[in-house]
C-alpha positions in Angstrom: 13.4 -37.7 60.0 14.5 -34.1 58.4 15.0 -35.4 55.0 11.2 -36.9 55.4 10.2 -33.5 56.4 11.9 -32.3 53.0 10.6 -34.3 50.9 7.1 -34.1 52.2 7.3 -30.3 51.7 8.4 -30.8 48.2 5.4 -33.0 47.6 3.0 -30.8 49.3 3.9 -27.8 47.1 4.0 -30.2 43.8 0.8 -31.5 44.2 -1.2 -28.1 45.6 0.5 -26.4 42.4 -0.9 -29.1 40.0 -4.2 -29.0 41.4 -4.1 -25.2 40.9 -3.2 -25.7 37.4 -6.0 -28.5 36.6 -8.5 -25.9 38.2 -7.6 -22.9 36.4 -7.8 -25.2 32.9 -11.0 -26.6 33.8 -12.2 -22.9 34.2 -13.5 -23.5 37.6 -15.3 -20.5 39.1 -14.2 -16.8 37.8 -11.0 -16.5 39.1 -8.3 -16.2 36.4 -5.5 -18.9 36.8 -3.0 -16.4 37.7 -4.8 -15.2 40.7 -5.6 -18.7 41.9 -2.0 -19.3 41.6 -1.3 -16.4 44.1 -4.0 -18.2 47.0 -2.3 -20.6 49.0 -5.5 -21.0 51.1 -7.5 -22.0 47.8 -4.7 -23.7 46.3 -4.4 -26.3 49.5 -8.2 -26.9 49.7 -8.5 -28.0 46.2 -8.2 -31.9 46.0 -5.1 -33.2 44.0 -7.5 -35.5 41.8 -7.2 -33.8 38.1 -10.3 -31.7 37.4 -12.5 -33.8 34.4 -12.6 -32.1 30.9 -15.0 -29.9 30.3 -17.5 -31.4 27.1 -17.6 -28.6 24.5 -19.8 -28.8 21.6 -19.3 -26.1 19.2 -21.1 -25.4 15.7 -19.1 -23.3 12.9 -19.0 -22.9 9.1 -16.4 -24.5 6.9 -15.0 -23.6 3.8 -14.0 -26.8 2.4 -15.2 -30.1 2.1 -12.5 -31.5 4.1 -12.3 -30.7 8.0 -10.6 -31.4 11.0 -12.7 -34.4 12.7 -13.2 -35.0 16.5 -9.7 -36.1 18.0 -7.5 -35.3 15.4 -3.7 -34.1 16.0 -4.5 -30.2 16.5 -8.1 -30.6 18.5 -6.2 -33.0 20.6 -3.5 -30.8 21.4 -6.4 -28.2 22.0 -8.3 -30.4 24.5 -5.0 -31.5 26.4 -4.0 -27.5 27.1 -7.4 -26.7 28.0 -8.7 -29.5 29.6 -11.5 -29.8 27.1 -13.3 -33.0 25.2 -14.5 -31.0 22.2 -17.0 -31.8 19.4 -17.3 -29.7 16.4 -20.5 -29.5 14.5 -19.2 -28.1 10.9 -21.7 -26.9 8.6 -20.9 -25.6 4.8 -20.8 -21.9 5.0 -23.2 -21.6 1.9 -25.8 -23.2 4.2 -24.9 -22.1 7.3 -27.7 -19.4 7.8 -30.8 -22.3 7.4 -28.8 -24.6 9.8 -28.4 -21.8 12.3 -31.9 -21.3 12.2 -33.0 -24.8 12.1 -30.7 -25.6 15.0 -32.1 -22.3 17.0 -35.7 -23.8 16.7 -34.6 -27.3 17.9 -34.0 -28.7 21.6 -30.3 -29.5 21.0 -28.0 -26.6 20.7 -24.1 -26.9 21.0 -22.8 -25.1 23.9 -20.8 -22.5 21.6 -22.8 -21.4 18.7 -21.7 -19.0 16.0 -23.6 -16.5 15.1 -23.0 -15.0 11.7 -25.9 -12.1 11.9 -26.6 -10.4 15.2 -29.3 -8.4 13.6 -31.3 -11.3 12.1 -34.7 -11.5 13.2 -34.3 -15.4 14.4 -31.4 -14.4 16.6 -32.6 -11.2 18.3 -35.9 -12.9 19.0 -34.1 -15.8 20.6 -31.6 -13.9 22.7 -34.9 -11.7 23.8 -36.8 -14.7 24.8 -34.0 -15.7 27.1 -32.0 -18.4 25.2 -28.6 -16.9 25.2 -26.2 -15.7 28.3 -25.7 -12.1 28.6 -21.9 -12.6 29.1 -20.9 -8.9 29.8 -21.0 -9.2 33.6 -18.3 -12.1 33.7 -16.0 -10.8 30.8 -14.3 -8.4 33.7 -13.2 -12.0 34.9 -11.0 -13.2 32.4 -7.4 -12.0 31.3 -8.1 -11.7 27.8 -11.7 -11.2 27.4 -11.5 -8.3 30.1 -9.9 -6.2 27.5 -12.8 -6.4 25.2 -13.3 -3.3 23.4 -16.3 -1.2 24.5 -17.4 0.3 21.3 -17.9 -3.2 19.5 -19.9 -4.6 22.6 -22.1 -1.7 22.2 -22.4 -2.4 18.4 -24.1 -5.6 18.7 -25.7 -5.4 22.0 -29.7 -5.9 22.4 -31.3 -4.1 24.5 -28.3 -3.5 26.4 -27.3 -6.9 26.7 -24.0 -8.8 25.3 -25.4 -12.3 23.8 -22.0 -13.6 23.1 -18.3 -13.2 22.4 -17.2 -11.0 19.0 -14.7 -12.2 16.8 -12.3 -8.8 16.1 -11.9 -7.2 13.1 -10.3 -4.0 12.7 -12.1 -1.2 13.9 -10.4 1.7 12.1 -9.9 -0.4 8.6 -11.4 2.0 6.1 -9.2 4.9 4.5 -7.6 5.5 0.9 -5.4 3.7 -1.1 -3.7 5.2 -3.9 -0.3 4.7 -6.6 2.4 5.9 -4.8 4.3 5.4 -8.0 2.0 8.1 -9.9 2.1 10.4 -7.0 5.9 10.3 -7.3 5.6 10.9 -11.1 3.3 13.9 -11.0 5.8 15.7 -8.5 3.3 15.4 -5.5 3.2 14.0 -1.9 0.6 12.3 0.1 -2.3 14.5 0.7 -3.3 15.9 4.4 -6.4 17.8 3.3 -9.6 17.7 1.1 -8.3 20.3 -0.9 -5.1 18.0 -1.7 -7.1 15.0 -2.1 -8.9 16.9 -4.9 -5.7 18.1 -6.7 -4.2 14.6 -6.6 -7.1 12.9 -8.3 -6.6 16.1 -11.0 -3.2 15.5 -11.3 -4.1 11.7 -11.7 -6.4 12.8 -14.8 -4.4 15.4 -16.4 -0.8 15.3 -15.4 0.3 11.8 -17.3 1.0 9.8 -14.4 2.0 6.5 -15.9 3.8 8.5 -18.1 2.9 6.5 -21.5 2.2 10.1 -23.4 -1.6 9.3 -23.5 -5.0 10.8 -21.9 -6.1 7.5 -20.5 -6.5 7.7 -16.6 -8.7 9.3 -14.3 -8.5 9.9 -10.3 -10.6 7.4 -8.3 -12.5 4.3 -9.0 -16.1 4.0 -7.4 -18.4 1.0 -7.4 -22.3 1.1 -8.0 -24.0 2.6 -5.0 -25.6 -0.1 -2.5 -26.6 2.2 0.6 -23.3 0.3 2.0 -20.0 1.6 3.2 -18.4 -0.1 0.4 -19.3 2.7 -2.2 -16.5 4.7 -0.8 -18.9 7.8 -0.1 -19.5 7.0 3.4 -15.7 7.3 4.1 -15.7 10.4 2.3 -18.9 12.1 3.8 -17.1 12.3 7.1 -14.3 14.5 5.9 -17.1 17.2 5.7 -18.5 16.7 9.1 -21.2 14.3 8.0 -22.3 11.4 10.9 -22.1 7.8 10.5 -25.5 6.8 9.2 -27.3 8.6 12.1 -26.0 12.1 14.1 -27.0 13.4 17.5 -28.3 17.3 17.6 -29.9 18.6 20.4 -30.2 15.1 22.0 -32.0 13.3 19.5 -30.7 11.2 16.5 -30.9 12.8 13.1 -30.5 11.0 9.6 -27.1 11.5 7.8 -29.0 12.6 4.5 -30.8 15.3 6.6 -27.4 17.0 7.3 -25.9 20.1 5.6 -22.6 18.4 5.8 -24.3 15.2 3.6 -25.2 17.4 1.2 -21.6 19.4 1.0 -20.1 16.1 0.4 -22.6 15.1 -2.0 -21.5 18.8 -4.1 -18.0 17.6 -3.9 -18.6 14.2 -5.5 -20.6 16.4 -8.3 -17.3 18.2 -9.0 -15.5 15.3 -9.2 -17.8 13.5 -12.0 -18.3 16.7 -13.5 -14.7 16.9 -14.2 -14.3 13.4 -15.0 -12.1 12.4 -11.8 -14.0 9.2 -11.3 -15.5 6.6 -13.5 -18.4 8.0 -15.2 -19.9 4.5 -14.8 -19.7 4.2 -11.3 -23.6 3.6 -10.7 -23.1 0.6 -12.6 -19.7 -0.7 -11.8 -19.4 -4.0 -10.0 -18.0 -4.1 -6.9 -16.0 -7.3 -7.7 -13.9 -5.8 -10.6 -13.2 -2.8 -8.0 -9.6 -2.7 -7.7 -9.0 -3.8 -12.0 -8.8 0.0 -12.7 -5.8 0.5 -10.5 -4.2 -2.6 -10.8 -4.3 -2.1 -14.8 -3.1 2.0 -14.6 -6.5 3.3 -15.5 -7.4 4.9 -12.1 -4.9 6.2 -9.2 -7.2 6.0 -6.1 -9.8 3.6 -4.6 -11.5 4.6 -0.9 -12.0 1.3 0.5 -10.5 -0.8 3.6 -6.6 0.0 3.8 -5.8 -3.8 3.4 -7.0 -3.3 0.1 -3.3 -1.7 -0.7 -1.8 -5.3 -0.4 -3.9 -6.8 -2.5 -3.3 -3.9 -5.2 0.3 -4.4 -4.8 0.5 -8.1 -5.4 -1.9 -8.1 -8.4 0.7 -5.4 -10.0 3.5 -7.7 -9.1 1.5 -11.1 -10.5 0.8 -9.1 -13.8 4.3 -7.8 -14.2 5.6 -11.4 -13.6 2.9 -13.1 -16.1 4.3 -10.5 -18.9 8.1 -11.6 -18.4 8.5 -8.2 -17.2 11.1 -7.7 -13.6 9.5 -6.3 -10.8 11.2 -3.1 -9.5 12.5 -2.8 -6.1 10.0 -0.2 -5.2 6.7 0.0 -3.8 3.8 0.8 -6.3 0.8 1.3 -3.6 0.3 3.2 -0.3 -2.5 4.0 1.9 -3.7 6.6 4.2 -6.6 6.8 7.1 -8.0 9.8 5.3 -7.7 13.8 4.4 -8.4 16.4 7.3 -11.8 18.6 6.4 -12.9 21.7 8.6 -13.0 19.1 11.8 -9.9 17.8 11.4 -9.1 14.1 10.7 -12.4 11.5 10.6 -12.2 7.9 9.7 -15.2 4.9 9.1 -15.9 2.9 11.9 -16.3 -0.8 11.0 -18.4 -2.9 13.3 -15.5 -4.2 14.8 -16.7 -7.8 14.5 -17.4 -10.6 12.5 -20.1 -12.7 14.2 -20.1 -13.7 17.5 -20.1 -16.9 19.5 -23.1 -16.9 21.7 -23.7 -19.4 24.6 -27.0 -21.1 24.7 -29.0 -21.5 28.2 -30.2 -24.4 27.2 -27.2 -26.4 26.9 -24.7 -24.5 29.3 -27.5 -24.6 32.4 -25.6 -23.0 35.1 -23.5 -19.9 35.6 -20.4 -22.3 36.7 -20.8 -24.3 33.5 -21.0 -20.7 31.9 -17.8 -19.6 33.5 -15.9 -22.7 32.4 -16.9 -22.3 28.6 -16.0 -18.4 29.0 -12.5 -19.6 30.3 -12.1 -22.0 27.4 -12.8 -19.0 25.0 -10.6 -16.5 26.9 -7.8 -19.2 27.0 -8.3 -19.0 22.9 -7.1 -16.0 23.1 -3.3 -17.3 24.2 -0.8 -16.9 21.7 0.3 -20.6 21.8 -3.5 -21.8 21.3 -4.3 -19.0 18.5 -1.2 -20.2 16.4 -2.6 -23.9 17.1 -6.1 -23.0 15.8 -4.7 -21.1 12.8 -1.7 -22.7 11.9 -1.5 -26.2 13.6 1.4 -27.9 15.0 4.9 -27.1 14.5 7.1 -29.7 12.6 3.7 -31.4 11.0 1.7 -28.3 9.6 4.5 -25.9 9.6 8.0 -24.6 10.2 9.9 -21.5 11.3 12.2 -19.7 9.6 15.6 -18.3 11.2 13.4 -14.8 11.9 10.5 -17.0 13.7 7.8 -16.7 11.0 5.9 -19.9 9.7 6.4 -21.7 6.7 3.2 -23.6 6.0 3.1 -27.0 4.8 2.8 -27.6 1.1 0.4 -30.3 1.9 -2.8 -29.0 1.2 -4.5 -32.2 2.0 -3.2 -32.4 5.4 -4.0 -29.3 6.1 -7.6 -28.9 5.1 -8.1 -32.3 7.1 -6.3 -31.3 10.4 -6.1 -27.4 10.3 -8.4 -25.3 8.1 -11.6 -23.8 9.4 -10.3 -24.0 13.1 -9.6 -20.4 13.1 -13.3 -19.8 12.7 -13.3 -20.0 16.6 -10.8 -17.7 17.3 -11.9 -14.1 18.6 -8.6 -12.3 18.7 -9.4 -10.2 22.0 -7.5 -8.1 22.8 -5.4 -8.8 19.5 -4.2 -11.3 17.1 -0.9 -12.7 18.6 -0.6 -16.0 16.5 2.7 -16.4 14.9 2.7 -15.0 10.8 3.8 -15.8 7.6 6.7 -13.9 5.8 4.9 -14.0 2.5 2.2 -11.8 4.5 4.6 -9.4 6.0 5.6 -7.0 3.8 6.8 -3.1 4.7 3.1 -2.3 3.4 1.1 -4.8 5.5 3.2 -4.0 8.5 2.3 0.0 7.9 -1.3 -0.9 7.1 -1.6 -2.6 10.6 -0.6 0.0 12.5 -2.5 2.3 10.3 -5.6 0.3 11.4 -5.0 0.5 15.2 -3.8 4.3 14.7 -7.2 5.1 12.8 -8.9 4.2 16.0 -8.1 7.6 17.3 -10.2 8.9 14.8 -13.4 6.8 13.7 -16.7 8.0 13.9 -19.1 5.7 15.3 -22.4 5.4 14.5 -24.8 6.0 17.9 -27.4 3.4 16.6 -25.3 0.7 15.5 -27.0 -1.7 18.0 -30.6 -0.3 17.7 -33.2 -3.0 15.8 -35.7 -1.4 13.8 -39.3 -2.8 13.2 -40.1 -0.2 10.6 -36.7 -0.6 9.0 -37.0 -4.2 8.9 -40.1 -3.9 6.7 -39.6 -0.8 4.9 -35.6 -0.5 4.9 -35.2 -1.2 0.9 -37.8 1.0 -0.3 -36.2 3.9 2.2 -32.5 3.2 0.9 -33.5 3.2 -2.7 -35.1 6.7 -2.2 -32.1 8.2 -0.9 -29.7 6.1 -3.3 -31.4 7.1 -6.4 -31.6 10.7 -5.6 -27.9 10.4 -4.3 -26.8 9.2 -7.9 -29.1 11.6 -9.8 -27.8 14.7 -8.1 -24.2 13.7 -8.4 -24.1 12.8 -12.4 -26.1 16.2 -12.9 -29.7 15.0 -13.7 -30.9 17.1 -10.4 -30.7 20.3 -8.6 -30.6 20.8 -4.8 -34.5 21.0 -4.7 -35.0 17.9 -6.4 -32.8 16.3 -3.7 -34.9 18.0 -1.2 -37.7 16.7 -2.3 -36.5 13.2 -2.3 -35.8 13.6 1.6 -39.3 14.8 2.1 -40.1 11.7 0.1 -38.1 9.3 2.2 -40.0 11.1 5.5 -43.6 10.5 4.0 -43.0 6.6 2.7 -42.0 5.5 6.1 -38.9 7.8 7.2 -40.7 9.7 9.8 -41.9 6.6 11.7 -38.6 5.0 11.3 -36.7 8.6 12.9 -39.3 8.4 15.7 -38.8 4.8 16.8 -34.7 5.1 16.5 -35.2 8.0 18.9 -37.4 6.0 21.3 -34.5 3.5 21.4 -32.1 6.0 21.5 -34.2 7.9 24.8 -34.2 4.2 26.4 -30.4 3.4 25.8 -27.5 4.2 28.0 -25.7 7.1 26.6 -21.9 7.3 26.2 
């Protein structure tokens, strides 16, 4: 009799544990799996029958002609681990925007929909009309999603609501990349202040940093001015105390170009141009060729995302090998968050995301269904599932070396047909945990990853990032061109301070006044940080 009681207790405990596991995988309710496991009352009341798999349709962009089909090995493994049945609607990336708008206008939407542009009028209008779930109230209930970055969430909010889960990208990604070998050749150390930065550029032009005996180098390469942060100037202006797009003064938003600090940064750029420390053709220089002068030993600095340093380093190695030269055991390139101005170290913030995964209400109809979908997205942030989605199955799509790094299969056909593209559904919240390849892990890449994390302490956010302006949607290009043209003319010495002020006044009269008024109305109505 005692033996029967013991066996019964073992069976009951096993059945209860299985029930809880099945419930957690299905994402029933808003209770995280670890909380459910600690609730004996809940586990005892749940049926031992396995939960029905959650059916998920997902719309994602694809960059190859071959892609994982429904039920293929990796997807099957994901389904097994998350208790789901997944259908992916793959859309060629080149036509994704068109397909997105067509699907949005239809009556049949997927359960999870990748949104590439959260500020597009089609998505904004649909979100405002109630087509998508506001997920903000639910994130706190999930192990990983509860750790979402608040700044990033605010960056794509619409009227204070969060219509999807962001796909994380580094917030503190921008900084300085420079030729470390040149710096050593001119007897200098990494710059810490704006003056140090200027002196480095000057030395890279005047002190023969490549030691070839010729006057054939200059300090920093810039690309054509497009009104985006990619110009490099948007990082440099912060060192002088200028805001990121919009500043706040006396409780009101102020356009960056109307601040004294912005003009100080312009005067600095003019000085660099006059002394030929930057390329004289920057206003028309193609961004596709941005790193070439640094790789080819013509320029020593590029202000861009700090992972550009790794790309430059790799290109230098490739160039040496192509010329049948040995690659020295040294690092050619290094990077920095930035240099200090009068207000200390400042870094340019990115938006922190690359599109979002939105959940349509027409497909995911109830709150319980929403919680199951969120549970699935939360589970994709576990290390093992991240690795599955990004690298595939060990032994089939990759192996591990003795240090635990992955060695991808050389079978590109297999990888494209079973793995490639699945990473598009990764949100990386709160971080990327997937296994890495040793090829991508160099001392420089490891430093860059740490640098971008550290930079988050110094970033200057745009207080108006989430605002959507009707005025700007109509007059944005015209307004941007007025400032961009005036900026170029001042830097290259074709205009004076009075001309700059006249251009700012023209900006105001051409719609800027209306734009500023609208943005301040949005700011006044928004929850302040």
